[in-house]
Structure formats: structure tokens, C-alpha cells
C-alpha positions in Angstrom: 10.4 -10.7 -4.7 7.3 -10.6 -7.7 3.8 -9.2 -7.7 1.4 -11.5 -8.1 -1.8 -10.2 -7.1 -2.1 -5.7 -7.4 -5.2 -4.2 -6.4 -7.0 -1.4 -4.5 -5.6 -1.9 -0.6 -3.7 -5.6 -1.6 -0.3 -5.8 -3.1 1.0 -9.6 -2.8 4.5 -11.4 -4.3 4.8 -14.7 -4.3 6.8 -15.2 -1.5 3.9 -14.1 0.7 4.3 -11.1 2.0 1.1 -8.6 1.6 0.7 -5.0 1.5 -2.4 -3.8 2.8 -4.8 -1.0 3.1 -6.9 -1.0 5.7 -9.1 1.5 5.0 -13.1 2.8 6.0 -15.3 1.3 3.2 -18.8 2.0 3.5 -21.4 3.9 1.8 -20.4 7.2 1.7 -16.2 6.5 1.9 -13.9 4.3 -0.1 -10.4 4.6 1.8 -7.8 2.5 -0.3 -3.8 2.0 -1.8 -3.4 2.9 -5.4 -1.4 0.3 -6.5 -1.3 1.4 -9.9 2.5 1.7 -10.3 3.2 -2.0 -9.0 0.8 -4.1 -11.6 1.3 -8.4 -11.6 4.9 -8.8 -12.4 6.7 -6.2 -11.4 9.7 -7.4 -9.3 11.5 -5.5 -6.0 14.3 -7.1 -4.1 13.4 -9.5 -2.1 12.9 -8.7 1.5 10.6 -9.9 4.7 8.4 -8.0 6.5 10.8 -6.1 8.5 13.0 -5.5 5.6 10.4 -4.0 4.2 9.0 -1.5 6.6 12.3 -0.2 6.3 13.0 0.5 2.6 9.6 2.4 1.7 9.4 5.5 2.1 7.3 7.2 4.1 5.0 10.5 3.7 2.1 11.6 4.6 -0.6 10.8 1.4 1.7 7.5 0.4 4.4 5.7 0.5 7.9 4.5 -2.3 9.4 1.8 -3.0 12.3 1.0 -5.1 12.3 -1.9 -7.3 14.5 -4.1 -8.6 16.1 -1.8 -11.1 16.2 0.9 -7.8 13.2 2.8 -9.7 11.0 4.4 -6.9 7.2 3.7 -7.5 5.2 5.9 -5.6 1.9 4.4 -3.9 -0.9 6.7 -3.4 -3.5 7.1 -0.7 -7.0 8.0 -2.1 -10.1 9.0 -0.5 -13.1 8.8 -2.8 -16.1 10.5 -0.7 -18.3 13.5 -0.3 -15.7 15.8 2.1 -17.5 14.5 5.5 -15.8 10.8 6.2 -12.4 10.5 7.1 -9.7 9.6 4.6 -7.4 7.7 6.9 -5.4 3.9 5.4 -3.6 2.4 7.7 -0.8 0.8 6.0 -0.4 -2.8 6.9 2.5 -5.4 6.0 2.0 -9.6 6.3 3.8 -11.9 6.0 1.4 -14.8 7.4 3.2 -14.9 10.3 3.3 -11.3 11.7 1.7 -8.0 10.9 3.4 -4.6 11.1 1.2 -1.6 10.8 3.3 1.8 9.5 0.9 4.3 10.5 -2.6 6.0 8.7 -2.1 8.1 5.2 -3.9 10.4 4.5 -5.9 9.8 1.4 -6.1 12.1 -1.8 -9.7 13.1 -1.9 -12.3 13.0 -4.9 -15.4 13.8 -4.5 
């Protein structure tokens, strides 16, 4: 499956699968997933939402997934704020029919 859209907190594939970072966005905090290592055109093995959930390596502050060549790509949870707010972002996998919430990732905070 090929990445067709890659932006803060949204990764979309040509098979309809979406990876979403559901974090706080308000006046003083912006929590998101940084898909910098998965630009448009990156190819991953074809997966359903459930299969994708099983193949990622989930850490406290992000997750890794392997591309078509088996090379791990890291997705960092990030938080831009003044230190007062939550730095959490919920990782969600959505295939259009089913949403799987995989947990809350603590973002790397920048002030």
C-alpha cells in the first residue's frame, strides 16, 4: 500500500487505510503524530486495519512500522505547548468501516 497523503496527524494510503493522531489542538497546545519518515510515495506491505495494528511496534512516545523493504520507519508523537497542557495523542487506525484505537502516545514537548 502506498502513502497518498502525509501531514501532521494524518497518513492516508491508496487502499483507503488512514492512520490518525487524535490529539489536543487549541490555543496553547498542539499534539500530533509526525509522519516525516513516511512521505507521499512510501510503500508499506498491504494490510487491513487489524493487520496494521498487529505489525507496528508501539512505544510510549511513538511507533515504528516497516516499509516494503523491511526498513523500520519511526513516527514520533510531538507536542508544541507551554508545559501546562497534556502532551497526549491517541493513535487511531481507520479503514472506513472500522476504527481501532491503539492507545495514547506521550508527545515529545517543545516550548
